[in-house]
C-alpha positions in Angstrom: 155.9 34.2 -21.9 155.0 32.4 -25.1 153.7 28.8 -25.2 157.0 27.6 -26.8 159.0 29.4 -24.1 156.9 27.8 -21.3 157.4 24.3 -22.8 161.1 24.9 -23.4 161.6 26.1 -19.8 160.1 22.8 -18.5 162.1 20.8 -21.0 165.4 22.5 -20.0 164.6 21.8 -16.4 164.2 18.1 -17.1 167.1 17.5 -19.5 169.8 17.2 -16.8 167.5 15.0 -14.6 166.8 12.6 -17.5 170.5 12.5 -18.3 171.3 11.4 -14.8 168.9 8.4 -15.3 170.5 7.5 -18.6 174.1 7.8 -17.2 173.3 5.2 -14.6 172.7 2.4 -17.0 175.5 -0.1 -16.6 177.3 -0.7 -20.0 177.1 -4.5 -19.4 173.3 -4.4 -18.9 172.2 -2.8 -22.2 170.4 -6.0 -23.3 168.9 -6.8 -19.9 165.1 -6.8 -19.7 162.8 -7.5 -16.8 160.3 -9.6 -18.8 160.3 -11.3 -22.2 157.7 -8.7 -23.5 159.7 -5.7 -22.2 162.1 -3.5 -24.1 165.7 -4.1 -23.2 167.3 -1.5 -20.8 169.2 -0.1 -23.7 166.2 0.1 -26.0 164.2 1.9 -23.3 167.1 4.3 -22.6 167.6 5.1 -26.3 163.8 5.7 -26.7 163.8 8.2 -23.8 166.9 9.9 -25.2 165.5 10.2 -28.8 161.8 11.0 -28.3 162.1 14.8 -27.8 164.2 15.3 -30.9 162.0 13.0 -33.0 158.8 14.7 -31.8 160.0 18.3 -32.4 161.1 17.3 -35.9 157.7 15.6 -36.5 155.7 18.7 -35.5 157.5 21.0 -37.8 154.9 19.9 -40.3 151.2 20.1 -39.6 150.6 16.7 -41.2 153.0 13.8 -40.8 152.9 10.0 -41.2 153.1 8.1 -37.9 156.6 6.8 -37.3 157.3 3.1 -37.5 157.4 2.4 -33.8 158.9 -1.0 -34.0 161.8 0.3 -36.1 162.4 3.0 -33.4 163.1 0.3 -30.8 166.6 -0.5 -31.9 169.3 -1.8 -29.6 172.1 0.7 -28.9 175.7 -0.4 -28.8 176.8 1.7 -25.9 175.7 4.1 -23.1 177.7 6.7 -25.0 175.4 6.3 -28.0 172.4 6.8 -25.7 173.9 10.0 -24.2 174.9 11.4 -27.6 171.3 10.8 -28.8 170.0 12.6 -25.7 172.3 15.5 -26.3 171.4 15.8 -30.0 167.7 15.5 -29.1 168.1 18.4 -26.6 169.9 20.5 -29.2 167.1 19.9 -31.7 164.4 20.9 -29.3 166.3 24.0 -28.2 166.8 25.1 -31.8 163.4 24.3 -33.3 160.9 24.9 -30.5 161.5 28.7 -30.1 160.6 29.2 -33.8 156.9 28.4 -33.1 154.7 31.4 -32.4 151.7 31.1 -30.2 149.5 30.8 -33.3 151.6 28.0 -34.6 151.5 26.3 -31.2 147.7 26.3 -31.4 147.6 24.9 -35.0 146.4 21.3 -35.2 149.1 18.7 -35.9 147.7 15.6 -37.7 149.3 12.2 -37.5 148.4 9.8 -40.3 148.7 6.1 -40.7 148.6 5.9 -44.5 145.4 7.9 -45.4 143.8 7.4 -42.0 144.0 10.2 -39.4 145.0 8.7 -36.0 145.5 12.0 -34.1 144.7 15.7 -34.6 145.6 18.0 -31.7 147.1 21.4 -31.2 150.9 21.4 -31.6 151.3 22.6 -27.9 149.2 19.7 -26.7 151.2 17.2 -28.8 154.5 18.6 -27.4 153.3 18.5 -23.8 151.8 15.0 -24.1 154.3 13.2 -26.4 157.6 15.1 -26.0 157.3 15.7 -22.2 154.8 13.4 -20.5 155.7 10.4 -22.7 159.3 10.8 -21.6 158.4 11.2 -18.0 156.3 8.0 -18.1 159.2 6.1 -19.6 161.7 7.7 -17.2 159.5 6.3 -14.4 159.6 2.9 -16.1 163.3 3.1 -16.4 163.7 3.9 -12.7 162.2 0.4 -12.1 164.7 -1.1 -14.4 167.5 0.6 -12.5 166.1 -0.5 -9.1 165.9 -4.1 -10.4 169.5 -3.9 -11.6 170.4 -2.6 -8.1 171.5 0.7 -9.4 170.8 3.8 -7.3 167.8 5.6 -8.7 168.3 9.4 -9.2 165.9 11.9 -7.6 163.5 13.6 -10.0 160.8 15.9 -8.6 161.2 14.5 -5.1 163.6 12.2 -3.4 164.2 8.6 -4.4 165.1 6.0 -1.9 168.7 6.7 -2.9 169.1 10.4 -3.4 167.6 13.8 -2.5 167.0 16.3 -5.3 169.3 19.4 -5.5 166.6 21.9 -4.5 165.8 19.9 -1.3 169.6 19.6 -0.5 169.7 23.4 -0.6 166.7 23.8 1.6 168.2 21.3 4.1 171.6 23.1 4.0 169.9 26.5 4.7 167.9 25.0 7.6 171.1 23.7 9.3 173.1 26.9 8.7 
């Protein structure tokens, strides 16, 4: 299995889990935030939805300017907008990622702030750390938002206080059969 196939397999496993989290955001709570310095629930959800597509487009070049992070934190107008962004992001990853050979995955990607290099790491590392781990970190953050809004938190790798993941449901069903 190639490096891009390995990363894509993990990504594809996580897409429906992430979508479950995003779907749970109540439409009337898009502008809610737990603290004055926090992102709104809608901004955080839109960020989670858009990061994979943005990252995969960014690493198509070996050298890119760092994005304007403040501009990326815009307020969505609806949960539908968030879910469409998530879907389009997944489509971008699924179409671009398989094009990278193992050699391309090992090439350094450089991120610049003007003329100053702020990051230079292999493309595979960048994708794992920013496209996947970054989303997982924010998905965990978002689960706290959902809990504070009294919305049932979806299961991810293991059970939440509200739900059991599908794979454990199958194990439990097999044990009772």
